[in-house]
Each structure stands twice: as structure tokens, then as C-alpha cells.
C-alpha positions in Angstrom: 79.3 -6.5 -2.5 77.0 -8.3 0.1 76.2 -12.2 0.3 73.3 -14.0 1.3 73.9 -17.7 3.3 71.2 -19.9 3.2 71.2 -23.2 5.6 69.3 -26.3 5.2 65.8 -24.8 6.5 66.3 -21.4 4.6 64.5 -20.7 1.5 65.9 -20.0 -1.6 66.9 -16.9 -2.2 64.5 -14.6 -4.4 68.1 -13.1 -6.3 69.1 -16.6 -7.9 66.7 -16.6 -10.5 67.7 -12.9 -11.3 72.0 -13.7 -10.9 71.2 -16.9 -13.6 69.7 -14.9 -16.1 73.0 -12.2 -16.3 73.6 -12.3 -19.9 76.6 -14.4 -20.9 80.0 -11.8 -21.7 81.3 -11.1 -25.2 84.6 -10.2 -26.5 82.5 -8.1 -29.2 81.6 -5.8 -27.0 85.2 -4.1 -27.5 83.0 -2.8 -30.3 79.5 -1.9 -28.6 79.0 -2.5 -25.0 75.9 -4.1 -24.3 73.5 -4.0 -21.2 75.3 -1.7 -19.1 72.8 -0.5 -16.6 72.8 -4.1 -14.8 75.8 -5.2 -12.7 78.3 -7.1 -14.9 80.5 -10.0 -13.8 83.5 -8.6 -16.5 83.9 -5.9 -19.0 85.7 -6.4 -22.5 87.6 -2.7 -23.7 90.3 -3.0 -26.3 92.7 0.2 -27.7 91.9 1.1 -31.7 94.1 1.8 -33.6 94.6 5.7 -35.1 93.0 4.7 -38.4 89.5 4.6 -36.5 89.3 8.6 -36.4 88.7 8.5 -40.3 85.3 7.5 -40.5 84.4 11.2 -41.6 86.8 11.3 -44.3 85.4 7.5 -45.5 81.5 9.2 -45.2 82.8 12.1 -47.2 84.6 10.7 -50.0 81.4 8.2 -50.3 79.1 11.1 -50.5 80.8 12.9 -52.4 81.5 10.2 -55.1 77.5 9.5 -55.1 76.7 13.5 -55.2 79.2 14.4 -58.0 78.6 11.0 -60.2 74.9 12.2 -60.2 76.1 16.0 -60.8 74.0 17.1 -58.1 77.2 19.0 -56.4 79.4 21.2 -58.4 83.4 19.2 -58.5 85.0 22.7 -56.8 82.4 22.1 -53.7 83.2 18.3 -53.3 86.9 18.9 -53.4 86.8 21.5 -50.4 84.5 19.4 -48.6 86.6 16.6 -48.8 89.5 18.1 -48.6 88.8 19.5 -45.4 87.5 16.1 -43.7 91.2 14.9 -44.8 92.5 17.9 -43.5 90.9 17.2 -40.1 91.7 13.6 -39.7 95.1 14.7 -40.0 94.9 16.9 -37.4 93.6 14.4 -34.9 96.2 12.1 -35.7 98.9 14.9 -35.2 98.2 17.2 -32.6 96.4 16.4 -29.1 93.9 19.4 -27.8 93.0 19.2 -24.1 90.0 20.8 -23.1 91.6 24.2 -22.6 93.6 24.1 -26.3 90.7 22.8 -27.4 88.7 26.6 -26.3 91.7 28.1 -27.5 91.9 27.0 -30.9 88.5 27.7 -31.4 88.3 31.1 -30.4 91.9 31.5 -32.5 90.3 29.8 -35.8 87.1 31.9 -35.2 89.3 35.1 -34.8 91.4 34.0 -38.0 87.9 33.3 -40.1 86.8 37.0 -39.0 90.3 38.4 -40.1 90.5 36.7 -43.1 86.9 37.9 -43.9 87.6 41.7 -42.7 91.0 41.4 -44.8 88.5 40.6 -47.8 86.7 43.0 -47.3 88.7 46.0 -47.0 91.5 44.6 -48.9 94.6 44.9 -46.9 97.6 44.2 -49.0 98.9 41.2 -47.4 95.7 39.4 -46.0 93.5 40.4 -48.6 96.0 39.3 -51.4 96.2 36.1 -49.6 91.9 36.0 -49.4 92.0 36.6 -52.7 94.2 33.7 -53.7 93.0 31.0 -51.2 89.5 31.7 -52.7 90.3 31.4 -56.3 91.9 28.0 -55.5 89.3 25.1 -57.1 90.6 22.1 -55.7 88.8 19.0 -57.6 88.5 15.4 -57.4 87.3 13.1 -60.6 84.8 10.3 -59.3 87.3 7.5 -60.0 89.6 9.1 -57.7 87.1 10.0 -54.8 86.5 5.9 -55.1 89.2 4.8 -55.5 90.7 6.8 -52.0 87.3 5.6 -50.3 89.1 2.0 -51.5 92.0 2.3 -50.1 91.0 3.9 -46.9 88.3 1.5 -46.5 90.6 -1.5 -46.8 93.3 0.2 -43.9 89.8 0.8 -41.8 88.7 -3.1 -42.1 92.5 -4.0 -41.1 92.4 -1.9 -38.3 89.4 -2.9 -37.0 90.0 -6.4 -36.8 92.8 -5.7 -34.1 90.7 -5.1 -30.8 88.8 -8.3 -32.2 92.5 -10.2 -31.1 93.7 -8.1 -28.7 91.8 -6.6 -25.7 91.6 -6.8 -22.3 89.3 -8.2 -19.9 87.9 -6.5 -16.8 86.6 -8.5 -14.1 86.2 -7.9 -9.8 89.1 -10.0 -9.2 91.5 -9.4 -12.0 92.8 -7.4 -15.1 93.5 -9.8 -17.9 95.1 -8.5 -21.4 94.5 -11.4 -24.3 96.2 -11.7 -27.4 94.7 -14.1 -29.7 95.0 -16.8 -30.6 97.7 -17.2 -28.1 95.4 -16.6 -24.8 96.7 -14.6 -21.7 99.8 -12.5 -22.3 99.6 -10.4 -18.8 97.2 -10.2 -15.8 96.8 -7.7 -13.2 95.4 -8.7 -9.6 92.9 -6.4 -9.0 93.7 -5.2 -5.3 95.8 -2.7 -5.4 95.5 -1.0 -8.5 93.6 2.1 -9.9 91.3 2.4 -13.2 91.3 6.1 -14.4 89.5 7.3 -17.4 91.8 10.2 -19.2 90.4 12.1 -22.3 93.6 13.8 -23.7 92.4 14.8 -26.9 88.6 16.6 -27.3 88.9 15.2 -30.5 88.8 12.4 -29.9 86.2 12.5 -27.3 84.0 13.6 -30.3 85.1 11.5 -32.8 84.9 8.0 -30.7 81.6 9.8 -29.3 82.8 9.5 -25.6 85.9 7.8 -26.6 89.1 8.5 -24.3 91.7 5.7 -22.3 91.7 3.3 -20.0 95.3 4.0 -17.1 95.5 0.8 -15.0 98.0 2.2 -12.2 99.1 -0.6 -9.7 101.0 1.0 -6.3 101.7 4.4 -8.4 103.0 3.1 -11.5 101.2 2.8 -14.8 101.1 -0.8 -15.6 98.4 -0.6 -18.9 97.0 2.3 -21.1 94.4 1.2 -23.5 94.3 4.0 -25.8 91.8 5.0 -28.5 88.8 3.3 -26.3 85.4 4.0 -28.6 82.2 4.8 -26.3 84.6 5.1 -23.2 81.8 7.1 -21.4 79.1 4.7 -22.0 81.1 1.9 -20.7 82.0 3.4 -17.6 78.9 3.0 -15.4 79.1 -0.8 -16.0 82.6 -0.5 -15.1 82.6 1.4 -12.0 79.5 -0.7 -11.0 82.0 -3.5 -11.1 85.2 -2.3 -9.9 83.8 0.2 -7.0 83.6 3.9 -7.4 86.5 4.3 -4.8 88.5 2.3 -7.3 87.7 4.7 -10.8 88.5 7.8 -11.2 88.1 10.6 -13.9 91.0 12.5 -15.4 89.5 15.0 -17.9 
């Protein structure tokens, strides 16, 4: 970054007012990054717990409970949708799918669905019996169960969402600092000799966190910090690149 020196007879720089108007950085930006287009004095990032991935299940429980209580959708349909959402969220927390595995998994899933449909249509013995059994299932949840599950998962979600506000990293041009409140600074990494890498170990994480991923800080080739499950990370990267310099920020998908 270039700087302009002024002497006694030099008029004030035109850049001074713009600099004074830079917004103050807020720790609340761990949830939603603001002012990402301009120059930043610092960027606050936090690791979120895996419960953050369960928002689709929460949405499905709430929607299903309301629709079922109004009698607009059958209990079996709601049961299938809720079971699918819950299974999907459990899959996200158990399996990591990089780009190649994600594409392969989609192809395998498509082939399985086609195979089950053909087996049911042709009445193949083994697969046909399985599709008949699967189609005969009628999973149901009464309305009280749906809202009870929603309350339980939502409570854990709220507790988990409190952690990033108390445990976060602050990236500045000269250092990267880890804060744990109410104790304050826990770790400080000098900017010189350090690199920041964005990694996307799981495509489902990328989708559910709306451009999420992990930030990995390396110093002299060694990993010194890994900030996982960062939502909106793709939105944060331009500001981080502008602040630290593109020569030190890498993308690894």
C-alpha cells in the first residue's frame, strides 16, 4: 500500500476524509460480513459448530408442523420430507465430499433411483421387492412431535450460534489474533511469513453455508490455525485478499 508524505507547505491530501469515513470493524460480522467492497482495517472470522448445518431440518420441521396442523399436507408426505431433511443433515456431519466425490455421489444417486424405478416397473425379484417395501412405508410424526423436535434442535442451534461471538479471529494487516472472551487475546500470529488459504473440504458445506469453507493459516509451511465451518466465506475473501495482498492468499478447492 502506497503512502503520501505531506510537508509544512503541502495541502491536505484528498484521501484523508475518505480514510476517516471507514466504518469501524465489528465483532458481530462473524455472522454477516459488511462493507466487503472497500478497504478494511480488519476482518473478523469465527468457526461455527456443526449444528449450523441443521437449518434445513429446522425449516422443514417448522413448515411441516404448520402445514400438518392446518391439514394442508398429508402426514405421510410430511414424514418423508422431515426424515429426508434429517438424514441429509446427518450425512453432512458424517461424510466429507470434495468436488470429485460430490459429482460421483450425484451420479450414483441418480443411477440408484433409475435402477429402483426400473426394478419396480419390471418387477425384478430382489430389487422389485425392495421398492415395494420402500414404497409401502408410511413414516408419520404427529404435530406435537414435530414442534418438540423443532424446539430441541432450535435450542441447540441458538447455543451453538453464541460461541462464534465469544471465540473468534481478527485478521489485520500486521497480525492475526485469536480472541476468547471474556479472557481476551489467546494467540497472536505475525503477518510476516504467514499465508492464509481458503479450503473447501466438503461441497455440502459450501452449499449449506452459502459459500462456506475453512480458513487455514500457515507459517513457514506449518499449519498454525484452522478456522472451520465459516459461513459466507466466499463473500469475505475479496476483503481479505485486498487487505493482506493476493500474493499471500490462496484458494484450494
